[in-house]
C-alpha positions as CSV (number, residue, x, y, z in Angstrom):
1,M,84.5,67.1,112.0
2,F,86.5,64.3,112.0
3,F,85.0,61.5,114.1
4,T,80.8,60.9,114.1
5,I,80.0,58.3,116.9
6,V,76.9,56.4,117.0
7,I,75.1,55.7,120.4
8,P,72.3,53.1,120.2
9,A,70.7,54.0,123.3
10,Y,68.2,51.5,125.2
11,N,67.0,51.7,128.7
12,C,70.3,53.0,129.8
13,E,69.9,56.0,132.9
14,K,72.3,53.7,134.7
15,T,75.0,53.7,132.3
16,I,74.9,57.0,129.7
17,D,76.6,59.5,132.1
18,R,80.0,56.9,132.4
19,L,79.8,56.9,128.4
20,L,79.7,60.7,127.7
21,A,81.7,61.7,130.5
22,S,84.4,59.3,128.7
23,I,83.9,61.4,125.5
24,E,83.9,64.5,127.4
25,N,87.4,63.8,128.5
26,Q,88.6,63.6,125.4
27,Y,91.7,65.4,124.2
28,C,89.6,66.9,121.1
29,P,86.8,67.2,121.7
30,E,85.8,69.5,118.8
31,E,86.6,66.7,116.2
32,L,83.6,64.7,117.5
33,K,79.9,64.5,117.0
34,V,77.7,62.2,118.9
35,I,74.7,60.9,117.6
36,I,72.1,59.1,120.0
37,T,69.4,56.8,118.9
38,D,67.0,56.3,122.0
39,D,64.6,53.3,121.5
40,S,63.9,53.1,125.1
41,D,60.6,51.9,126.6
42,K,58.0,54.3,127.5
43,D,58.9,53.7,131.5
44,H,62.5,55.1,130.4
45,D,61.1,58.1,128.3
46,D,63.5,60.5,131.0
47,L,67.2,59.3,129.1
48,Y,67.4,63.1,127.7
49,A,67.8,64.4,130.9
50,Y,70.9,62.8,131.6
51,V,72.3,63.5,127.9
52,K,70.9,67.3,128.0
53,P,73.9,68.9,130.2
54,Y,76.3,67.1,127.8
55,Q,75.2,69.1,124.9
56,K,76.8,72.3,126.2
57,K,80.2,70.7,126.5
58,F,80.2,68.9,122.9
59,L,78.3,68.5,120.0
60,I,75.4,65.8,120.4
61,D,72.4,65.0,118.4
62,Y,69.7,63.3,120.3
63,Y,66.4,62.1,119.0
64,K,64.0,59.2,119.4
65,R,64.0,56.2,116.8
66,E,61.4,56.6,113.8
67,K,58.8,53.9,113.6
68,T,59.4,53.5,109.8
69,P,60.8,51.1,108.4
70,Y,61.1,48.9,111.3
71,T,58.6,46.5,112.7
72,I,60.4,45.3,115.8
73,H,62.7,46.8,118.7
74,C,66.1,45.6,118.0
75,P,69.5,47.0,118.3
76,G,70.3,46.3,115.0
77,N,67.2,48.6,114.0
78,T,68.4,51.5,116.1
79,R,72.5,51.1,114.6
80,H,70.5,51.2,111.3
81,S,68.5,54.2,112.1
82,G,72.1,56.3,113.7
83,L,74.3,55.1,110.9
84,K,71.7,57.0,108.2
85,K,72.2,60.0,110.4
86,A,75.7,60.1,110.5
87,L,76.3,59.4,106.9
88,K,74.5,62.7,106.5
89,E,77.2,64.4,108.5
90,N,80.5,66.3,107.2
91,T,82.8,63.5,109.0
92,E,86.0,61.6,108.1
93,Y,85.2,58.4,110.3
94,I,82.2,57.1,111.8
95,L,82.3,54.5,114.6
96,F,79.8,52.6,117.3
97,I,79.7,52.6,120.6
98,D,77.0,50.9,123.2
99,C,75.4,52.8,125.6
100,D,76.9,50.7,128.6
101,D,80.2,51.2,127.8
102,E,83.1,53.8,127.3
103,F,86.1,55.2,125.7
104,I,89.5,55.5,127.5
105,P,91.5,58.8,127.7
106,N,92.8,60.2,124.8
107,T,91.4,57.8,122.0
108,F,90.6,60.1,119.7
109,K,93.7,62.0,119.5
110,T,95.6,58.5,119.3
111,M,93.3,57.4,116.8
112,K,93.5,60.4,114.5
113,E,97.6,60.2,114.6
114,L,97.4,56.4,113.7
115,I,95.0,57.2,110.6
116,V,97.0,60.0,109.2
117,Q,100.2,57.4,109.7
118,S,98.2,54.7,108.0
119,R,97.3,57.3,104.9
120,Y,93.4,57.2,106.1
121,P,92.2,53.8,105.7
122,D,88.7,52.2,105.0
123,I,88.4,50.0,108.0
124,I,90.4,50.3,111.4
125,G,90.4,47.5,114.0
126,S,91.8,47.6,117.5
127,R,91.5,45.4,120.8
128,F,89.0,46.2,123.1
129,D,89.0,45.3,126.6
130,A,86.4,43.4,128.7
131,Y,85.3,44.5,132.0
132,N,82.5,43.0,134.9
133,E,79.7,45.4,135.7
134,N,81.4,46.3,139.0
135,G,84.3,47.7,136.9
136,T,86.9,45.0,137.4
137,F,89.0,44.0,134.1
138,A,87.8,41.1,132.9
139,Y,90.2,39.8,130.0
140,K,91.5,41.5,126.8
141,E,90.0,40.9,123.3
142,Q,91.4,40.9,119.9
143,N,89.8,42.3,117.2
144,S,86.6,40.0,115.6
145,L,85.0,39.6,112.6
146,G,81.3,39.8,114.7
147,W,82.5,42.6,117.0
148,L,81.7,46.4,116.1
149,H,83.8,47.4,119.7
150,G,86.9,49.1,118.6
151,K,86.5,49.6,114.8
152,L,86.3,52.9,112.9
153,F,84.9,53.0,109.3
154,K,85.2,55.6,106.6
155,K,82.1,57.3,105.6
156,T,83.1,57.2,101.8
157,F,83.7,53.5,102.2
158,L,80.3,52.9,103.6
159,E,78.7,55.3,101.1
160,K,80.3,53.9,98.3
161,Y,79.4,50.1,99.1
162,N,76.2,51.2,100.5
163,I,76.7,49.3,103.8
164,Q,74.2,49.1,106.6
165,F,72.6,46.9,108.8
166,K,69.7,44.8,108.0
167,V,66.2,46.1,108.6
168,D,64.3,44.2,111.7
169,M,67.5,41.6,112.3
170,E,66.9,40.4,116.2
171,A,70.4,39.3,116.5
172,H,73.9,38.9,115.0
173,E,73.6,42.6,113.3
174,D,77.0,43.2,114.1
175,T,78.2,40.1,112.5
176,Y,76.0,41.0,109.3
177,F,77.8,44.5,108.8
178,N,81.0,43.0,109.5
179,C,80.5,40.3,107.0
180,L,79.3,42.9,104.1
181,L,82.3,45.2,104.8
182,T,84.7,41.9,104.5
183,Y,82.7,41.1,101.2
184,Y,83.6,44.5,99.7
185,Q,87.2,44.6,100.9
186,I,87.9,41.2,99.7
187,R,86.3,41.9,96.1
188,E,88.3,45.4,96.1
189,R,91.1,44.3,97.5
190,I,90.9,47.1,100.0
191,E,93.5,47.0,102.9
192,S,92.6,47.8,106.4
193,A,94.4,48.7,109.5
194,H,94.8,46.8,112.5
195,F,96.7,47.7,115.5
196,D,95.9,44.5,118.2
197,N,98.2,46.0,120.6
198,I,96.1,49.4,120.9
199,C,92.9,49.5,123.1
200,F,90.3,52.3,123.1
201,Y,87.1,50.7,124.0
202,K,86.2,49.5,127.2
203,W,83.4,47.0,126.7
204,Y,81.3,46.4,130.0
205,R,79.5,42.8,130.2
206,R,76.2,43.7,132.0
207,A,73.3,40.8,132.6
208,E,70.9,43.9,132.0
209,S,72.0,44.3,128.4
210,T,69.8,43.9,125.3
211,S,71.7,40.5,124.4
212,H,72.4,39.0,127.9
213,K,68.8,39.7,129.3
214,E,67.6,36.6,127.9
215,N,70.1,34.3,128.9
216,I,71.6,35.1,132.3
217,Q,71.2,31.8,133.8
218,D,72.1,29.8,130.4
219,R,74.8,31.7,129.5
220,N,75.1,32.0,125.4
221,D,74.5,28.9,124.2
222,I,70.7,29.1,124.3
223,F,70.9,32.5,123.2
224,I,73.1,31.5,120.3
225,Q,70.5,28.5,119.5
226,K,67.7,31.0,119.4
227,H,69.2,33.0,116.8
228,F,71.5,30.2,115.0
229,R,69.5,31.1,111.6
230,D,70.3,34.6,111.9
231,Y,74.0,33.7,112.7
232,L,74.3,31.7,109.4
233,Y,72.8,34.6,107.3
234,S,75.0,37.2,109.1
235,C,78.1,35.3,108.6
236,I,77.6,32.8,105.5
237,G,74.5,34.0,103.6
238,V,76.0,37.5,103.3
239,F,78.6,36.0,101.1
240,L,76.6,33.6,99.3
241,D,74.1,36.2,98.3
242,N,76.4,38.8,97.1
243,F,78.7,36.3,95.3
244,K,75.8,35.0,93.3
245,R,75.0,38.4,92.2
246,D,78.8,39.3,91.3
247,E,79.9,36.0,90.1
248,K,79.9,36.6,86.5
249,F,82.2,39.9,87.2
250,L,84.7,38.0,89.4
251,S,88.2,36.3,88.8
252,P,88.9,32.8,89.3
253,Q,91.0,34.1,92.2
254,L,88.3,36.0,93.9
255,K,86.1,33.0,93.6
256,Q,88.9,30.9,95.4
257,D,89.0,33.9,98.1
258,F,85.2,33.8,98.7
259,M,85.2,29.9,99.1
260,V,88.0,29.7,101.5
261,R,86.4,32.6,103.7
262,T,83.0,31.4,103.7
263,V,84.6,28.2,104.9
264,H,85.8,29.9,107.7
265,S,82.6,30.9,108.8
266,I,81.2,27.4,108.2
267,Y,83.5,26.1,110.6
268,M,82.7,28.5,113.1
269,A,79.3,27.4,113.2
270,Y,80.0,24.0,113.2
271,C,81.9,24.5,116.6
272,Y,79.0,26.6,117.9
273,F,76.8,23.2,117.0
274,Q,79.1,20.9,118.4
275,G,79.0,23.3,121.5
276,F,75.3,23.1,121.8
277,M,75.3,19.1,122.1
278,N,75.8,20.1,125.9
279,S,72.9,21.6,127.0
280,G,69.8,23.2,125.5
281,R,66.5,22.1,124.4
282,L,66.7,19.0,121.8
283,D,64.0,20.9,119.2
284,R,66.3,24.1,118.8
285,I,69.7,21.7,118.5
286,K,67.6,20.0,116.0
287,D,66.5,23.0,114.1
288,C,70.1,24.3,114.0
289,Y,71.4,21.2,113.0
290,E,68.8,21.4,110.0
291,A,70.0,25.2,109.4
292,L,73.7,24.3,109.3
293,K,72.8,21.6,107.0
294,E,70.7,23.5,104.5
295,C,73.6,26.3,104.8
296,I,76.5,23.9,103.6
297,W,74.1,22.6,100.8
298,E,73.8,26.0,99.5
299,Y,77.7,26.6,99.9
300,Y,78.1,23.4,97.3
301,K,75.2,24.6,94.8
302,T,76.8,28.3,94.9
303,F,80.4,27.3,94.7
304,N,79.9,23.9,92.5
305,V,82.1,22.0,94.9
306,G,81.6,18.8,96.6
307,Q,82.0,17.5,100.2
308,E,85.7,16.7,100.0
309,D,86.5,20.2,98.7
310,L,85.1,21.8,102.3
311,I,87.3,19.4,104.0
312,K,90.3,20.1,102.2
313,V,90.3,23.6,102.9
314,V,89.6,23.1,107.0
315,Y,92.4,20.8,107.2
316,S,94.7,22.7,104.7
317,M,94.8,25.9,107.4
318,P,94.9,24.0,110.8
319,Q,96.1,27.2,113.2
320,I,93.3,29.4,111.4
321,F,90.5,27.1,112.7
322,I,92.2,26.0,115.7
323,N,91.4,30.0,116.6
324,H,87.9,29.3,115.3
325,R,87.6,26.6,118.1
326,N,88.8,29.0,120.8
327,I,86.8,32.1,119.7
328,S,83.5,29.7,119.6
329,Y,84.7,28.0,123.5
330,V,84.4,31.5,124.4
331,G,81.1,32.5,122.9
332,V,79.2,29.2,123.5
333,G,80.8,28.7,127.1
334,H,82.1,25.1,126.3
335,F,83.1,23.2,123.5
336,I,83.2,19.5,122.8
337,E,83.9,18.1,119.6
338,R,81.6,15.2,119.0
339,E,82.7,14.1,116.1
340,S,85.4,15.3,113.6
341,F,84.3,18.0,111.1
342,Q,85.1,15.7,108.0
343,D,82.9,12.5,110.2
344,F,80.0,15.5,110.7
345,I,79.9,16.5,106.7
346,H,80.2,12.8,105.8
347,N,77.5,12.0,108.0
348,M,75.2,14.5,106.9
349,R,72.0,13.2,104.7
350,F,71.0,16.1,102.7
351,Y,68.3,14.1,101.1
352,E,66.3,13.2,104.2
């Protein structure tokens, strides 16, 4: 088997057929195996009826997600469970697709050719296209750190560094997973392959999806506010925690690389926070401010640097951080900078 596809499934009777049909129509189904981890509610226990006909056409392992070691329902637990199964397979690459999305034709034929040409990289990223629920094209999305869409991971790489999803993480589990990948990628100087002009993943923006059902009216800003601490832990905390553990083994250059990479995430979080100021509950905005302040203070302590060091990195690479602002605008739905990042840092009162 060359590819193993992990599908976390949740109440998806309306969409699973479209996804499985897109896999059936691939050029090389004999090189694929699908693992479906079903975490549906009791009212949706008939999902297997939609899966069973496809088991005659290509390899599918379907099972209900086990209860332990998980305590809550969330996408991260379902992905964690599916990945554990995938790592036991005799496969080269593992990838994830949500149960309401689909692959374009010839995805795996094209990707295998690119993998061979690129000498079997550990991480592969590509563009993906966003579609509205009615099937109309919405926009092109470039490869991003926070997404799992359009990415493939070499099984041996995931095994070597024990890269997994964090159990019981209610939100931003994909950011956590990707940041853990990036940490080891930087530490080990591992090269990845990016094909931003190639798209094989069609992402559907559905109001009923797990990540959108709580914020149909308020868009993403309220959702991100609600889970802002999880976001900070996923994109910043994972770097700080692993750096503390590895610090005595790291070169000065690696320390610098981790400092810069962490600043990227701090600035992105700042952009999100600025976007929150236009709407949302005051108590959540205050909690987000406190969380971001604590996170920045932890950054200072971990890397033994001060405010000016943080500011210097942001303003030394303006184009990168302009891109971060653009990404935050898409994520939150608006962005008005109430104060510059420099003023924001200078105005923070760490001991209040």
